[in-house]
C-alpha positions in Angstrom: -140.4 -9.4 -48.1 -137.8 -9.0 -45.4 -140.2 -6.8 -43.4 -142.7 -9.7 -43.3 -140.1 -11.9 -41.7 -139.0 -9.3 -39.2 -142.5 -9.0 -37.8 -142.5 -12.7 -37.0 -146.0 -13.4 -38.3 -145.9 -15.7 -41.3 -149.8 -15.8 -41.6 -149.9 -12.0 -41.9 -147.0 -12.0 -44.3 -148.8 -14.6 -46.4 -152.0 -12.5 -46.5 -150.0 -9.4 -47.6 -148.1 -11.3 -50.2 -151.3 -13.0 -51.5 -152.7 -9.5 -52.1 -149.6 -8.3 -53.9 -149.6 -11.4 -56.1 -153.2 -10.7 -57.3 -152.4 -7.2 -58.4 -151.7 -6.9 -62.2 -148.2 -5.3 -61.6 -147.1 -8.4 -59.8 -147.1 -10.2 -63.2 -145.2 -7.5 -65.0 -141.7 -8.6 -64.1 -141.3 -12.4 -64.4 -138.3 -12.4 -62.1 -140.1 -10.5 -59.3 -143.1 -12.8 -59.7 -140.9 -15.9 -59.4 -139.2 -14.5 -56.3 -142.6 -13.6 -54.7 -144.1 -17.1 -55.5 -141.1 -18.9 -54.0 -141.1 -16.7 -50.9 -144.8 -17.3 -50.5 -144.2 -21.1 -50.9 -141.8 -20.9 -48.0 -144.4 -19.2 -45.9 -146.9 -21.9 -46.9 -144.4 -24.5 -45.6 -144.0 -22.6 -42.3 -147.8 -22.5 -42.0 -148.1 -26.3 -42.6 -149.8 -25.8 -46.0 -147.9 -28.3 -48.2 -150.4 -28.4 -51.0 -150.3 -24.6 -51.3 -146.5 -24.7 -51.2 -146.4 -27.2 -54.1 -148.8 -25.2 -56.1 -146.9 -22.0 -55.6 -143.6 -23.6 -56.7 -145.5 -25.1 -59.7 -146.6 -21.6 -60.6 -143.1 -20.2 -60.2 -141.6 -23.0 -62.4 -144.2 -22.3 -65.1 -143.1 -18.7 -65.6 -140.9 -18.3 -68.7 -137.5 -16.8 -67.9 -134.7 -15.8 -70.2 -131.2 -17.0 -69.6 -130.2 -13.8 -67.8 -133.2 -13.9 -65.4 -132.6 -17.7 -64.8 -129.0 -17.0 -63.9 -130.0 -14.1 -61.6 -132.6 -16.2 -59.9 -130.3 -19.3 -59.4 -130.5 -19.1 -55.6 -134.3 -18.6 -55.7 -134.8 -21.5 -58.0 -132.6 -23.7 -55.9 -134.6 -22.6 -52.8 -137.8 -23.7 -54.7 -136.3 -27.1 -55.2 -135.3 -27.3 -51.5 -138.8 -26.4 -50.5 -140.2 -29.2 -52.7 -137.7 -31.7 -51.1 -138.8 -30.6 -47.6 -142.5 -31.3 -48.3 -144.2 -34.5 -47.2 -145.2 -36.8 -50.1 -148.3 -35.7 -51.9 
């Protein structure tokens, strides 16, 4: 994910991440899936795609996490809430 940012092309990063999210192994680890969805939501916000950003955060929120994963993802989950707050009203 960091590599996508370093290339400075959020649209290309979004395409790459969209492909990764559709592969079955993307759903194997819920924590990784949440991180990827929230990262992709951030890209959607950069690309002026507020509806996509909302949907991606909704998907991330819907993934069941155990307490350990929720604790480990605290920053990511906070970032998801910050993204929602930054979006224009639906």
